[in-house]
Every structure is written in C-alpha cells, then in structure tokens.
N, C-alpha and C positions, 0 to 999 in steps of 0.2 A: 720508539717505538709506533707509540701509539699518536702520535703528531702524524704517522702517514695514513688515519683515515680519516676520513668528512667529516663529520657532521652529517651535516648533510642530506648524504648520500647514500646514511645509514635509510632502511625505509624499516623496519621489525617489526611486523605485523601482530595485531592484538590475540585474546582469545576469540575477541569475535570477528575480527576479517580471517579466522583459520576459520571460523565455523561459517565464515559467511560461502570462502570457496570452496571450500573440503566437510562439510556444514550434513547433520546428517535428516530425515523425511522427520525424526522426532523432535516434538517438544526437548528441551534443555535448559539449563540456569541460564549460559550465556544467551542465547535468544529472550530470558524473563529480566536480567538482569535483577535488580535492587522495584521494581517494577511491582507494585502487590494487584492483581488482574481480578476481576470478579465477573466468573462468568457463571453456566447452568452444565453443568452435563448431557452428552445428548446420547450417545454411547459408552459400552462399555463389551469391549469384544474380547477371546482372546486367540494369538497370535504366535503366530510358527516365528521366533529370534532365531536370530547366528548370533548367539556368543562370540569370544574372540578370536575362542578356539578352532574355530568353526561347524562345531554342534548347534544342532537346533534345541534350542527347550522354548516349550509352552511360556508366555506373560500375556498379564493383560493389561490392556492399551484404552488408553481414555480415549475419547474424541468429546471435547467443547464447544461452546457455540460463542462462537465468533473468532474460533484460534485455526489460520490453514494447517496450522503441523498436533496429529495425537500424543499425548503425554504418554509412554511409558511406565507403571509404575511400579515399582518398586514396594517391598514389602512392607517397610515402612508408609508412604501412600496409600496401602493397600488394608494397613488393621486401622487408619485415621476414616479412606474411608466408611471398613463396618465399623467401630465404632461412634462414627456419625449416626444421627437417623436418616442421614439423608442413607443411607450403605449402599449397597448396589443393584438396581433396579432387577427384579426375577429377572424378564428377559433379554436385558442389556440397556433394551431403550427407553426410553422412559423420565419425564420432569421427575426431578428428587424436587426434595421438603424444597421450600421457595423459602423460607425463613430460614435454612440451614446454610453454614456457613464451611466448609475444610480447610484449616490450610495445612498445602501441600509444597510442594518443588520440585520438581525438574533439578534428573543428578545425571553426569555427562559417567556416573556406572549406573542410573540404570536400563538400560540398551541391555 
C-alpha cells in the first residue's frame, strides 16, 4: 500500500510555506527563524486584536525599524521591555536608549 505513493509527487508544505500562504500581518517566529535581528523600536501602539474565539482584546504592538511587520507583544516581551533601561517610550514613540539590547521572540501564540 505504501508503494502506491510516489515520493517525488508529494510536496508537503513546511511551516514557512504555510506562513507565506496564510501568514499574519504580524511578525512571527517563522518570519524570524533562528536569525538574531538588531533593530530599534520606532513605536509602541495599543491595538484591538481578535482572539481565536472572535472576541477583541487590547494588545501592545511593537513597530521596529527596518522590519515590515509589527510584533504583537506577549506578557514575557512586555516585561522584558519594562525591565530594560529602554522601557516603553512615554508617548509610544521615539528612540530607546542606544546601548540597550532587549532580546524578544515573536510567537504564534502572541497574536
């Protein structure tokens, strides 16, 4: 029975393929992969985003320099921002401290 399937005929999509076809407008772990990206925070905004059950919830969205997609912040990332010397700019925009590096990871569960 297994011989009925031709190996070369199957094109199983990868996570990156699925993300490209059905991807989000927000930065995800699949977008970043294993790369480390150094960028600056351009803006932090509050946005109403829809949960999986259709209800809306306010989330913080981080806009980064040189990155096309914004990043939805999860609790871990918000805490990392607050604990860093950069913090969240008081008016939601403006340059953070030049010497601060805050590692954050986008996740599929963050949106």
